[in-house]
C-alpha positions as semicolon CSV with decimal commas, in nm:
position;residue;x (nm);y (nm);z (nm)
1;M;0,881;-2,066;-5,613
2;S;0,866;-1,845;-5,304
3;T;0,610;-1,565;-5,293
4;A;0,771;-1,413;-4,983
5;P;0,895;-1,058;-5,034
6;S;1,246;-0,996;-5,159
7;I;1,427;-0,764;-4,916
8;V;1,726;-0,538;-4,971
9;I;1,875;-0,388;-4,654
10;L;2,120;-0,099;-4,646
11;T;2,322;-0,063;-4,327
12;G;2,539;0,225;-4,214
13;A;2,750;0,332;-3,918
14;G;2,451;0,337;-3,684
15;I;2,419;-0,040;-3,676
16;S;2,780;-0,087;-3,561
17;A;2,797;0,211;-3,325
18;E;2,644;0,008;-3,042
19;S;2,925;-0,244;-3,083
20;G;3,178;0,031;-3,018
21;I;3,276;0,111;-3,377
22;D;3,342;0,483;-3,419
23;T;3,106;0,665;-3,653
24;F;3,226;0,914;-3,912
25;R;2,990;1,208;-3,927
26;D;2,861;1,246;-3,573
27;K;3,007;1,501;-3,335
28;G;3,348;1,370;-3,232
29;G;3,342;1,116;-3,516
30;L;3,634;0,995;-3,722
31;W;3,617;1,270;-3,985
32;E;3,628;1,534;-3,714
33;Q;3,939;1,379;-3,564
34;H;4,102;1,278;-3,894
35;P;4,023;1,508;-4,191
36;V;3,904;1,317;-4,498
37;E;4,162;1,477;-4,723
38;E;4,444;1,344;-4,503
39;V;4,346;0,978;-4,468
40;A;4,069;0,882;-4,710
41;T;4,161;0,984;-5,064
42;P;4,396;0,836;-5,325
43;E;4,583;1,168;-5,317
44;A;4,640;1,137;-4,941
45;F;4,781;0,788;-4,988
46;A;5,016;0,906;-5,263
47;R;5,125;1,205;-5,053
48;N;5,169;1,037;-4,715
49;P;5,116;0,659;-4,722
50;T;5,255;0,618;-4,370
51;K;4,986;0,841;-4,222
52;V;4,710;0,662;-4,414
53;H;4,841;0,320;-4,316
54;D;4,861;0,426;-3,950
55;F;4,495;0,536;-3,956
56;Y;4,369;0,210;-4,108
57;N;4,605;-0,009;-3,904
58;M;4,449;0,142;-3,592
59;R;4,098;0,077;-3,717
60;R;4,181;-0,277;-3,837
61;A;4,333;-0,365;-3,499
62;G;4,015;-0,239;-3,335
63;L;3,810;-0,513;-3,503
64;S;3,942;-0,763;-3,249
65;T;3,802;-0,555;-2,961
66;V;3,439;-0,544;-3,079
67;E;3,164;-0,799;-3,127
68;P;2,849;-0,814;-3,341
69;N;2,542;-0,685;-3,160
70;A;2,177;-0,789;-3,154
71;A;2,101;-0,597;-3,474
72;H;2,372;-0,781;-3,670
73;F;2,253;-1,117;-3,539
74;A;1,891;-1,034;-3,621
75;L;1,975;-0,962;-3,986
76;A;2,167;-1,289;-4,010
77;Q;1,866;-1,468;-3,865
78;L;1,639;-1,298;-4,120
79;E;1,857;-1,419;-4,407
80;K;1,845;-1,777;-4,278
81;E;1,476;-1,797;-4,187
82;H;1,294;-1,568;-4,433
83;D;1,149;-1,755;-4,730
84;G;1,234;-1,476;-4,975
85;A;1,568;-1,335;-5,082
86;V;1,755;-1,113;-4,835
87;L;2,053;-0,902;-4,944
88;V;2,245;-0,684;-4,701
89;V;2,436;-0,396;-4,858
90;T;2,660;-0,230;-4,603
91;Q;2,845;0,099;-4,612
92;N;3,049;-0,026;-4,318
93;V;3,402;-0,155;-4,359
94;D;3,396;-0,358;-4,037
95;N;3,336;-0,735;-4,042
96;L;3,053;-0,754;-3,790
97;H;2,783;-0,865;-4,035
98;E;2,976;-1,171;-4,148
99;R;3,084;-1,251;-3,793
100;A;2,716;-1,253;-3,699
101;G;2,644;-1,499;-3,980
102;S;2,529;-1,290;-4,278
103;E;2,634;-1,450;-4,606
104;N;2,446;-1,265;-4,882
105;L;2,640;-0,946;-4,817
106;I;2,793;-0,665;-5,023
107;H;3,055;-0,431;-4,875
108;M;3,000;-0,139;-5,109
109;H;3,277;0,063;-4,943
110;G;3,525;-0,224;-4,911
111;E;3,659;-0,404;-4,605
112;L;3,913;-0,325;-4,336
113;A;4,001;-0,694;-4,320
114;K;4,120;-0,700;-4,682
115;A;4,416;-0,546;-4,864
116;L;4,435;-0,444;-5,230
117;C;4,751;-0,443;-5,440
118;T;4,762;-0,136;-5,664
119;N;5,029;-0,303;-5,877
120;C;4,841;-0,617;-5,981
121;G;4,487;-0,564;-5,852
122;A;4,486;-0,874;-5,630
123;R;4,283;-0,870;-5,308
124;H;4,388;-1,054;-4,995
125;D;4,236;-1,123;-4,654
126;W;4,439;-0,906;-4,418
127;L;4,417;-0,872;-4,040
128;V;4,768;-0,744;-3,960
129;D;4,928;-0,406;-4,016
130;L;5,011;-0,271;-4,361
131;D;5,307;-0,049;-4,447
132;E;5,502;0,059;-4,754
133;G;5,736;-0,238;-4,729
134;V;5,470;-0,508;-4,740
135;V;5,507;-0,743;-5,037
136;C;5,200;-0,851;-5,232
137;P;5,154;-1,229;-5,200
138;A;5,034;-1,241;-5,561
139;C;5,288;-1,034;-5,757
140;S;5,573;-1,018;-5,502
141;R;5,609;-0,643;-5,544
142;A;5,638;-0,407;-5,249
143;G;5,494;-0,059;-5,206
144;G;5,155;-0,112;-5,365
145;M;4,953;-0,266;-5,087
146;R;4,670;-0,048;-4,953
147;P;4,355;-0,098;-4,747
148;D;4,077;-0,241;-4,964
149;V;3,841;0,041;-4,877
150;V;3,667;0,284;-5,110
151;W;3,809;0,633;-5,064
152;F;3,650;0,963;-5,155
153;G;3,673;1,003;-5,529
154;E;3,651;0,627;-5,590
155;Y;3,345;0,434;-5,707
156;P;3,176;0,194;-5,462
157;Y;3,196;-0,178;-5,527
158;Q;2,935;-0,400;-5,697
159;M;2,704;-0,112;-5,785
160;E;2,552;-0,290;-6,086
161;R;2,449;-0,582;-5,865
162;I;2,307;-0,340;-5,606
163;W;2,101;-0,141;-5,858
164;D;1,965;-0,466;-6,005
165;A;1,867;-0,592;-5,659
166;L;1,692;-0,265;-5,577
167;A;1,502;-0,275;-5,904
168;A;1,374;-0,624;-5,824
169;C;1,304;-0,600;-5,450
170;D;0,968;-0,584;-5,275
171;L;1,099;-0,411;-4,962
172;F;1,392;-0,177;-4,905
173;V;1,509;-0,111;-4,549
174;S;1,767;0,147;-4,448
175;I;1,929;0,092;-4,107
176;G;2,158;0,333;-3,925
177;T;2,243;0,561;-4,217
178;S;2,270;0,939;-4,231
179;G;2,089;0,965;-4,562
180;N;2,341;1,208;-4,708
181;V;2,609;0,981;-4,855
182;Y;2,576;0,911;-5,227
183;P;2,509;0,690;-5,409
184;A;2,353;0,507;-5,110
185;A;2,122;0,802;-5,042
186;Q;1,957;0,730;-5,379
187;F;1,872;0,369;-5,301
188;V;1,531;0,452;-5,157
189;Q;1,429;0,631;-5,479
190;Q;1,547;0,337;-5,690
191;A;1,344;0,098;-5,477
192;K;1,034;0,319;-5,495
193;R;1,061;0,332;-5,874
194;A;1,036;-0,045;-5,860
195;S;0,718;-0,011;-5,648
196;A;0,891;-0,155;-5,343
197;K;0,783;-0,062;-4,993
198;T;1,045;0,135;-4,801
199;L;1,130;0,154;-4,433
200;E;1,381;0,354;-4,231
201;L;1,516;0,210;-3,903
202;N;1,742;0,468;-3,744
203;L;1,841;0,615;-3,410
204;E;1,687;0,945;-3,520
205;P;1,525;1,077;-3,840
206;S;1,773;1,087;-4,128
207;E;1,793;1,364;-4,384
208;G;1,601;1,145;-4,628
209;M;1,337;1,016;-4,386
210;W;1,050;1,170;-4,583
211;D;1,138;0,955;-4,884
212;F;1,040;0,642;-4,691
213;D;0,692;0,496;-4,655
214;D;0,748;0,421;-4,286
215;A;1,009;0,492;-4,021
216;V;1,090;0,359;-3,675
217;H;1,344;0,538;-3,459
218;G;1,547;0,408;-3,167
219;P;1,863;0,208;-3,089
220;A;1,942;-0,048;-3,359
221;T;1,983;-0,324;-3,101
222;Q;1,619;-0,276;-3,003
223;I;1,430;-0,184;-3,320
224;V;1,606;-0,415;-3,568
225;P;1,544;-0,741;-3,376
226;Q;1,182;-0,636;-3,323
227;W;1,135;-0,564;-3,694
228;V;1,294;-0,897;-3,789
229;A;1,069;-1,082;-3,543
230;N;0,764;-0,916;-3,703
231;V;0,878;-1,010;-4,055
232;L;0,936;-1,371;-3,959
233;K;0,596;-1,395;-3,791
234;A;0,412;-1,254;-4,092
């Protein structure tokens, strides 16, 4: 049985920003251009599904114009070469982690490349546009297909699995997150209660930086591959 440390990694918008994915909370970010209440709530979808679909269709189409960066590839390498367990929990709805090769991956906020039928609950891989006329491949009903993303007011996916992983890990690493989005902002405290070591890797200090044992700041494409190299050499 491996004695190598079990690692849980949380990633946020900062890891994909260098690939060209727009962030949400930075100056000029998506929420500044598109108010949350207009495109990212169940109420917005009920009120104006066309507007919501247009927003996510634009973002989904953008996936084909970006590529995983060195930070994504480094985490995939860590999963393959580290002797202990490695779980990546991402707040991102892009597909860059899996395109880089990560397999033990949780999209806690859903995925742009999937669609959810509100009529039957079926999920489908989805890379083309959605609109109100799209028919669910599972139940053959139209009008219920929506992006499979977690909107404000909805509960993130697979939280029980995430809390269990945090309670059992030896090291928790937060990469490219603002530190002010819940419940992810609480992950560091959960890991510390389990006596795990904690590390922040971020472009700049997050709001929760002082909750971490250690922190390294700089571009994700530089500091994440270096951290992974150090872990694999240890």
